[in-house]
N, C-alpha and C positions, 0 to 999 in steps of 0.2 A: 611435430618436429621429426625429421628422419635422420638417422645416423647410419653411416656405412652403406647408404643406398647407392645403387648404380643405375644410371639412366642410359638407355640405348635409343638413339634416334636414327631412323632411316631417312636419309635425305634424298628425295627424288628431284630430278632436274632434267631439262631438255637442253641439249647443246645449242647455243645461240640465243636462247631465251632468257638466260640468267644474266643479270647486270654484271658488267666487268669488274666492279669493285668487290663482288662476292666470289670471284674466281682467282685461282693461282695456277699459272702455267696451263691456261685454257681448261682447267678442271674446277668444278664446284668445290670451294673450300668449306667443309662442314663447320669449321671454327668461326666463320663469319655469319652473323645473323642477318636475315632480311630486314629491310627498312622500307618506309613508305616510298622513298626514292627508287629503291631497287624494284619495288612492285610496279611503279610507273613504267620503268624500263621494260619489264616483262610484258606489261599490258600493251605497250607500244609495239613490241615485237609481234605479239599475238594479233594485234589490229592490222599491222602491215601484212602479215600472212593471210589474214582473212580478205583484205583488200585485193591481194594478188590472185586469190583463188575465186572468190565470189564475184568480184568486179561490180560493186554497187554503182548506181548512178547518183550524181549530185556534184557538189563543189569539191572535186578531187584534189585540185591544187591546195585548197585550204586544209583538207584532211591530211594530205601528205606533209604539209608544213607542220601541222600539229603533231603528227607521228615523229617527225624529225626532232621536235622539241622534247618529246618524251624519251628519245633515244640519245640524248646528249651524253657524252662520255663522262662529263663532270656532273655528279649527282646534284650539286647545288644549282645547276643551270636548267634542270629539268622542270617542266611544268608540273604543278601539283595535281593530285588526283581529282580534287573538287573542280579545279579549273578545266581540266581535260574533259570531265564528264559533262560540265555545264556549257561547253563550247557549242555555239549555235550551228557548227558544221554538221553535227549529227542530225539536226532537224531536217536537213536537205537530202540526207541519204535515203535511198530507196532500193529495196531488194524485192523483186516480184517475179520469181521464176514461174513459168507455167507449170501445171501439174505434171506434164510429161517430162519437162526439164528437171523438175524437183525429184521425181522418181528416178530419173537417170543419174542425177547427182548423188543421191543416197546409195544407189546400187553400186556406184564406183567405189564407195568406201566399205562395202560389205566384203568380208573375207571370201575367198574362192569357194564356190559351191561344193567342191569335193573335200573341203576341210571337215574333219570329224566333229569340230565344235564351232558354232557360229556365235557363241556367247563370249562377251568381253571379260567375264569374270574368271575365265581359264586362260591365264596369261602366257603359258609356255607348255608345249607338248611335243614330244618326239614320236613320230609314227613310223613303224616299219611297214613299208609298202608291199604291195602284192607282187607275185611272180610276173604278172603282166607288166607292171611298171619297171621291174628289174630288167626285163628284156628290152623295154623301150629305152631306158637309159643306156644299156649296153649297145644297142643299135646306134644311138646318138654318139656314143663314144667312138665306135668304129667309123661312123660316117664323117666325123670331124678330125680323124687321125690322119692329117696330111703327110706325116713323116713315116707312117707305117710301123711305128715302134710299139703299137698297142694291139697288133694283129693277133697275138696269142694271149692277150689279157682276158680275164673273166670277171664280171661284176658279181660279187658274192651276195651283196644285199644293198638295198637303197632305203634311206630314211628321209622322211619329210619333216621339217621343223615347222610347227605352227606357233608363232609368237605374235600375239595380238598387238602389242604396242609397237613392234617393229613394222607390222603390216600397216598400221595407221600412220606411222611416220613416213613410210614409203609412199603410200597413197597421197598423203598431203603434199609431198614434194612433186609427185607425178601430176597432181591437179594444178599446182602452181606452174609447172612447165606447160601444161595444156593452156592455161590462161595467157601465158606469155606468147605462145604460138598463135592463139586466136587473136590476140591484140595486134599481131603483125601479119595477119592473114593476107595472102597475096604475095608475100615475100617467099623466096625459096627456102625450103626447110634446110637445116644444117646437114641432114642426111637425105639427099634426093632419093636414094635407093635404100630402104630399110634393110638392116642385116637380118637374115633368117637362118642362123646356123643350126638351130635345133628344132625338131618337130614338136609342137606343143602337145602335152598329154591330153587325153580326152577331158572334156568339160572346161579346159583352161581357155581363157580368153586373153589375147595379147592385143594391145591398143596400138595400131599402126600410126595413129595421129601423133603420138609422142614417141614413136620409134621404140616401143617396148619389145624386148627380145629376151631370149634365154642365152646365157653365156657361161663359160667355165671359169672357175677360180681355183688355182692351185695354192696350197698352203701347207705348212708343217702340221703334223697330226696334233700337236699339243695346243694349237690355237683354234681347232675346230669347235670345241665346246664354247669358249668365250665368244666366238663369232655367232654361233647359233643362239646364244642367250642375249648378247648385247649388240649384235649387228657389226657391220664393217666400220672401222674407225680409222680415218686417214691419219689421225694424230699418232697412231701407234705403228704406222706403216714404215717400211724401210725405203730408202731412196734407191730407185732402179733407173732404167735407161732414160725415162722421160721425167725423172724427178720423183719426189715423195708423193705417194698416193696409193689408192686401191686399184689394182689392175685386174681386168677381165679380158677374156679372149674367146673367139669363136672356134679356136683350134684346141682340141683335147690334148694333143701332143705338146703344145706350148704350155698349157697349164700343168702338165706332168712335170715339167722342169722345176716347178716350185713346190710340188707335193713330195714331202719326205717324212 
């Protein structure tokens, strides 16, 4: 028996993967406990993401129908875990990438080669970059200053944030976009001419297939730390010219308007 004991639980969650009945105002409610039904919902979300990225062969309509049943908003209408796992649709699924494709797939999920740590057990690190990188960023700042208001500015220092879980989240979404593009290969890309506002640093690789680019983001100083630790969150963004969302720009002078 324990008296006067205090329990502290750290609730980890991924936005979009938590069952709606466990959330309040789009945030995970720590007072609500997971259930078998909420686990089925999370499994369905995970399965749908894997299908979008890996693109297995088999009876896809039947699989997507099963996923839809797992993602019912009403917990009582969701398929049970045992029924989902026992579904014959899984017997027809086949994932057989070639060794080259498999190696390429895993390399896409690896952190950039210039990161100081490639190990996932170091979740967050802020690195002060070299004088060379400071000059690179300063040059990029001047090159994208279309208004000329930064001509006398000086970049004092540059810091790179290495956050493993944010990297994995980003890459997962990037690979989902790649799968969607490949599924509609032959159609015109949403961006016929990829944006190239910034020169990539040495050893960096940008994927033109998914229109991967570097852009500026201006923000108040007091939100820099939360962004570096937790990433951009459109739910906390203010409403601007094109509505509520996270804004980026190829113009340094435009980003400066929001940096204060």
